[in-house]
C-alpha positions in Angstrom: 135.9 83.3 120.9 132.3 84.0 121.7 129.8 82.9 119.1 126.6 85.0 118.8 123.4 84.3 117.0 124.0 87.5 115.0 127.0 85.8 113.4 124.8 83.0 112.0 122.2 85.6 110.8 124.8 87.4 108.8 125.9 84.0 107.2 122.3 83.0 106.2 123.1 83.1 102.5 125.9 80.6 102.9 123.8 78.5 105.3 120.8 78.6 102.9 123.1 77.5 100.0 124.4 74.6 102.1 120.9 73.5 102.9 119.9 73.8 99.3 122.8 71.6 98.2 121.9 68.9 100.7 118.2 69.1 99.9 118.9 68.7 96.2 121.1 65.7 96.9 118.2 64.1 98.9 115.6 65.0 96.3 117.8 63.5 93.5 118.0 60.2 95.4 114.2 59.8 96.0 112.6 61.4 92.9 112.0 59.0 90.0 114.0 59.7 86.8 110.8 60.6 84.8 110.1 63.4 87.4 113.7 64.7 87.7 113.1 67.7 85.4 111.7 69.5 88.4 115.0 69.4 90.2 116.4 72.0 87.7 113.5 74.3 88.4 114.0 73.8 92.2 117.7 74.7 91.9 117.0 77.9 90.0 114.2 78.9 92.4 116.4 78.2 95.4 119.4 80.1 94.1 117.2 83.0 93.0 115.7 83.3 96.4 119.2 83.4 98.0 120.2 86.0 95.4 117.3 88.2 96.4 117.9 87.6 100.2 121.5 88.8 99.7 120.3 92.4 99.2 119.6 92.6 102.9 123.4 92.5 103.6 124.6 95.2 101.2 125.5 97.7 103.9 126.9 95.2 106.4 130.5 95.4 107.6 131.1 92.7 110.3 133.7 90.2 111.3 132.0 86.9 112.3 133.1 84.2 114.7 136.1 86.2 116.0 137.1 87.3 112.5 137.4 84.0 110.6 134.6 85.2 108.3 134.0 88.7 106.9 130.6 90.0 105.7 131.2 93.4 103.9 130.2 94.9 100.6 133.1 93.0 98.9 131.8 89.6 100.1 128.2 90.6 99.3 129.2 91.6 95.7 130.9 88.3 95.1 127.9 86.5 96.5 125.8 88.2 93.8 128.4 87.3 91.1 128.5 83.6 92.1 124.8 83.2 92.5 124.1 85.0 89.2 126.5 82.6 87.4 125.0 79.6 89.2 121.4 80.6 88.2 122.3 81.1 84.5 124.4 77.9 84.3 121.6 75.9 86.0 119.1 77.3 83.4 121.5 76.5 80.6 122.2 73.0 81.9 118.8 71.6 81.6 119.2 70.2 78.1 122.5 68.6 79.1 121.2 67.2 82.4 118.1 65.8 80.6 120.4 63.6 78.5 122.0 62.0 81.6 120.8 58.5 82.3 121.2 59.0 86.0 122.7 61.3 88.7 120.7 64.3 87.5 119.9 65.6 90.9 123.5 65.1 92.0 124.7 67.4 89.2 122.6 70.3 90.5 123.6 69.5 94.1 127.3 69.7 93.1 126.7 72.9 91.2 125.3 74.5 94.4 128.0 73.1 96.6 130.7 74.6 94.3 128.8 77.9 94.7 129.0 77.6 98.4 132.8 77.0 98.3 133.2 80.2 96.2 131.2 82.2 98.7 133.3 81.0 101.6 136.5 81.7 99.7 135.4 85.3 99.0 134.4 86.0 102.6 137.2 84.2 104.3 138.8 86.3 107.1 141.6 83.9 107.9 143.8 81.5 106.0 142.1 78.3 107.3 138.6 79.3 106.3 140.0 80.4 102.9 141.6 77.0 102.3 138.5 75.2 103.3 136.4 77.2 100.9 139.0 76.6 98.2 139.1 72.9 98.7 135.2 72.6 98.8 135.1 74.4 95.4 138.0 72.4 93.9 136.8 68.9 95.0 133.3 69.6 93.8 134.7 70.7 90.4 136.8 67.6 90.2 133.6 65.5 90.2 131.8 67.9 87.8 134.7 67.9 85.3 134.8 64.1 85.1 131.0 63.8 85.3 130.7 62.0 81.9 133.0 59.2 83.0 132.0 57.1 80.0 133.6 59.7 77.7 137.4 59.5 77.4 137.9 63.3 77.2 135.8 63.9 80.3 137.6 61.2 82.3 141.0 62.5 81.1 140.0 66.1 82.1 138.9 64.8 85.5 142.3 63.1 86.2 144.2 66.1 85.0 142.2 68.4 87.2 142.8 66.1 90.2 146.6 66.0 89.7 147.1 69.7 88.8 144.6 70.9 91.3 146.2 68.9 94.1 149.6 70.3 93.1 148.5 73.9 93.0 146.6 73.5 96.3 149.8 72.1 97.9 151.9 75.0 96.6 149.3 77.5 97.9 149.0 75.7 101.3 152.8 75.8 101.7 152.8 79.5 100.9 150.1 80.1 103.4 151.9 78.1 106.1 155.1 80.2 105.5 153.2 83.4 105.9 151.5 82.1 109.0 154.8 81.0 110.4 156.3 84.5 110.1 153.2 86.5 111.2 152.1 84.1 113.9 148.4 84.5 112.9 146.0 83.1 110.3 143.8 86.2 110.4 144.3 88.4 107.4 143.5 91.7 109.1 146.0 90.9 111.9 148.9 90.3 109.6 149.3 93.9 108.8 150.7 94.8 112.3 153.4 92.2 112.1 154.4 92.9 108.5 154.6 96.6 109.0 157.7 96.2 111.2 159.9 95.8 108.2 161.9 92.8 109.6 161.0 90.4 106.8 162.4 86.9 106.4 163.4 85.4 103.0 161.0 82.5 103.9 158.2 85.1 104.0 159.0 86.2 100.5 159.2 82.6 99.4 155.7 82.1 100.9 154.4 85.0 98.9 155.9 83.6 95.7 154.1 80.3 96.4 150.8 82.1 97.1 151.1 83.9 93.8 151.7 80.5 92.0 148.7 78.9 93.8 146.3 81.7 93.1 147.8 82.0 89.6 146.6 78.5 88.9 143.1 79.2 90.2 142.7 82.3 87.9 144.5 80.7 84.9 147.3 83.2 84.8 150.3 82.3 82.6 152.4 80.2 83.1 150.0 78.4 85.5 147.3 78.1 82.8 148.4 74.7 81.4 145.3 73.0 82.8 142.7 75.2 81.1 142.5 74.1 77.5 142.4 70.3 78.0 140.1 70.5 81.0 137.8 73.1 79.4 137.5 70.9 76.2 136.9 67.6 78.1 134.5 68.9 80.7 130.7 69.0 80.1 130.1 72.4 78.5 127.9 73.7 81.4 130.7 72.8 83.8 133.2 74.5 81.6 131.1 77.7 81.6 130.9 77.7 85.4 134.5 76.8 85.8 135.6 79.6 83.4 133.8 82.4 85.2 132.8 81.7 88.8 135.9 79.7 90.0 138.2 82.3 88.4 136.4 85.1 90.2 136.5 83.2 93.5 140.3 82.7 93.3 140.6 86.4 92.4 138.5 87.5 95.3 140.8 85.7 97.8 143.9 86.8 95.9 143.0 90.5 96.1 141.8 90.3 99.7 145.1 88.8 100.9 147.5 90.9 98.9 145.7 94.2 99.2 144.8 93.9 102.9 147.5 91.8 104.5 150.6 92.5 102.2 150.6 96.2 101.2 153.9 96.7 103.0 155.5 94.1 100.8 154.1 95.6 97.6 157.6 96.4 96.3 158.5 92.7 96.3 155.4 91.0 94.9 153.9 93.7 92.6 156.7 93.4 90.0 155.9 89.6 89.7 152.2 90.3 89.4 152.8 92.9 86.7 154.9 90.6 84.6 152.3 87.7 85.0 149.5 90.1 84.0 151.2 91.3 80.9 152.3 87.8 79.8 148.8 86.4 80.5 147.1 89.0 78.3 149.6 88.4 75.4 149.8 84.6 75.5 146.1 84.0 76.1 145.1 86.1 73.0 147.9 84.9 70.7 147.4 81.2 71.4 143.6 81.6 70.9 144.1 82.6 67.3 144.9 79.1 65.7 142.3 77.2 67.8 139.7 75.3 65.8 137.7 74.0 68.7 135.3 76.6 70.2 135.9 75.4 73.8 139.6 75.6 73.5 139.3 79.0 71.9 137.2 80.3 74.7 139.6 78.6 77.2 142.5 80.7 75.9 140.2 83.7 75.8 139.4 83.2 79.5 143.2 83.1 80.1 143.4 86.5 78.5 140.4 87.8 80.4 142.2 86.7 83.7 145.0 89.0 82.7 142.6 91.9 82.1 141.0 91.3 85.5 144.4 91.3 87.2 144.8 94.9 86.0 142.6 95.8 89.0 145.2 94.2 91.4 148.1 95.8 89.6 146.4 99.3 89.9 146.3 98.8 93.7 143.6 101.4 94.1 139.9 101.7 94.8 139.4 102.4 91.1 141.2 99.2 90.3 139.1 97.2 92.6 135.9 98.7 91.4 136.9 98.2 87.7 137.9 94.6 88.5 134.5 93.9 90.1 132.6 95.5 87.3 134.5 93.6 84.6 134.1 90.3 86.5 130.3 90.5 86.7 130.1 91.5 83.0 132.4 88.6 82.1 129.9 86.3 83.7 127.2 87.3 81.3 129.4 87.4 78.2 131.2 84.1 78.8 128.3 82.1 80.0 126.3 83.4 77.0 128.9 82.2 74.6 129.1 78.8 76.3 125.3 78.6 76.4 125.3 78.7 72.6 128.1 76.2 72.5 125.9 73.9 74.7 123.0 74.2 72.3 125.2 73.6 69.2 126.9 70.6 70.8 123.6 69.0 71.8 122.4 69.4 68.2 125.5 68.5 66.2 127.7 66.6 68.6 130.6 68.9 67.7 132.5 71.7 69.3 134.4 72.6 66.1 134.1 76.2 64.9 133.6 75.0 61.3 130.3 73.4 62.4 129.0 76.8 63.3 128.9 77.5 59.5 125.6 79.1 58.5 124.2 79.2 62.1 122.8 82.7 61.4 120.5 81.1 58.8 119.4 78.0 60.7 119.3 79.6 64.2 119.5 83.4 64.1 118.8 83.8 67.8 121.8 81.6 68.8 124.0 83.4 66.3 123.0 86.8 67.6 123.7 85.8 71.2 127.1 84.4 70.3 128.1 87.5 68.3 127.1 89.9 71.0 128.9 87.9 73.8 132.0 87.7 71.7 132.0 91.4 71.0 131.6 92.0 74.7 134.6 89.8 75.4 136.6 91.7 72.8 135.6 95.1 74.3 133.9 96.5 71.2 131.4 99.4 71.9 128.6 99.7 72.6 128.4 96.3 74.4 129.3 96.0 78.0 132.9 94.7 77.7 134.1 98.0 76.3 133.0 100.0 79.4 134.6 97.6 81.9 137.9 97.4 79.9 138.0 101.2 79.7 138.0 101.5 83.5 140.6 98.8 83.9 142.9 100.5 81.5 142.2 103.9 83.2 143.1 102.4 86.6 146.5 101.2 85.4 147.1 104.5 83.6 146.5 106.4 86.9 149.0 104.1 88.4 151.5 105.3 85.9 151.7 102.1 83.8 150.7 103.5 80.4 152.6 100.7 78.7 150.5 98.0 80.3 147.3 99.8 79.2 148.7 99.8 75.6 149.5 96.1 75.9 145.8 95.5 76.9 144.4 97.7 74.1 146.7 96.0 71.5 145.7 92.5 72.6 142.0 93.5 72.6 142.4 94.4 69.0 144.1 91.0 68.4 141.2 89.2 70.1 138.7 90.8 67.7 140.4 88.7 64.9 139.7 85.2 66.5 136.3 86.2 67.7 135.3 87.3 64.2 136.5 83.9 62.9 133.4 82.5 64.7 131.2 85.4 63.5 132.4 84.8 59.9 131.5 81.1 60.1 128.0 81.9 61.5 127.1 84.7 59.1 129.1 84.1 56.0 129.3 80.3 56.0 127.0 78.0 54.2 125.0 75.6 56.4 125.2 71.9 55.7 122.5 70.4 53.5 121.1 68.4 56.4 121.3 71.3 58.9 118.1 72.0 60.7 117.1 74.8 63.1 118.5 74.1 66.6 115.8 73.8 69.2 116.7 74.7 72.8 114.7 74.3 76.0 112.9 77.2 77.6 115.5 77.3 80.4 118.3 77.7 77.9 116.5 80.4 76.0 115.9 82.3 79.3 119.6 82.0 80.2 120.7 83.3 76.8 118.2 86.2 76.8 119.5 87.2 80.2 123.1 87.2 79.0 122.2 89.0 75.7 120.2 91.7 77.5 122.9 92.2 80.1 125.7 92.8 77.6 123.6 95.3 75.7 122.0 97.0 78.7 125.2 97.5 80.7 127.0 98.6 77.6 124.5 101.4 76.9 123.6 102.2 80.5 126.3 100.9 82.9 125.8 103.5 85.6 123.9 101.5 88.3 126.1 98.5 88.2 129.3 100.6 87.7 128.4 102.8 90.7 127.7 99.7 92.9 131.1 98.2 91.9 132.9 101.5 92.6 131.2 101.8 95.9 132.5 98.4 96.9 136.0 99.4 95.6 136.1 102.5 97.8 134.8 100.8 100.9 137.1 97.8 100.5 140.3 99.8 99.6 139.8 103.5 100.5 143.0 104.8 99.0 
């Protein structure tokens, strides 16, 4: 394998992200606590610069370092998704980080390191690189989930994530090893030639089942979702927001690349499993969200349901499905982080994540209530906000595949989701605020993050064409069938 300088040039966003993470770690160690507020601004500035730099790679289509890493429009799109989520979460985290007695710089460094792991996962061209990116993301999130080690719920969430994350990684690694053992290669693009022969081993099929289980854990698909509610509730809210959107998208990016590119010949075997998991995930996620009284647990089960909707793109097994999946994933970033951003502000002010404590929020903090309402409506898929458009194309993709029944399941469960989202809206707009309730003040960074999310869900609902065209362009280039 001959390494060329051009390979490093095409990986500059990943290299810059690694340098930023290490730089933030050093800055966090040497800067006094009273001056640590600037670390948040440095993080946002660095991530924004990498985000802008990523535009230079939109039309690239190259296999780097002999094929272990791929830079194509699919990779570039997910880079934008991860960096967008990281910038918004970094902005929304400033109030939380300011309350930490120490380790403020380390928090931002870990946030950027997790982003790097996601980028590597999305661009991995072979199984070893994929697993390295996955473990970088997972180990970093283990630390972030248990970051408030003095709080029992956070420590519990950290331990649960270690145990369940290790178990899912082991299952996935065993599946990858079985696939490697049969194909004789770790390169995703090279597997097609071996698998097209039709001489398949039962161990290969077992490996595929293990991979579905491992990726199912990463995207919170039922029945591999058991970690989500407790870990989402116990984690620091900014970490929960990032975990719910970006890590799910990273797992999905690798899931789709392997199964659509390397395993199309085995579609008859694994597609039925994925279809069943998708339908169950949508139904279970929405139904269990109904009785939840904690906003983070409610959004956790909502994110399980959203994972099911996103999997519609894989089930469709078409360029339209991939494009709709990418479009919904980026809009999900804005809607979900916006909802969690409001949850961060309310938790900082009241110390509670209970839905009942949102009572009268529209009277005391109308801006926060408006952002929460619009983001929840987008998650539910109510027009004219953005979630309606993305769900429409996901349902259209599976209908074109001939699975009208699955589209009706998605539509029916979207109607169910309106109910539990409106429970929060009812508390905010029809509830009576407590006598001692005061307007909730949020930092400028949090306000900017919430405005970005609110504008995005409105703008891309009314005028989705530019982002939709970009997503569909990626879909057709990634899967031209």
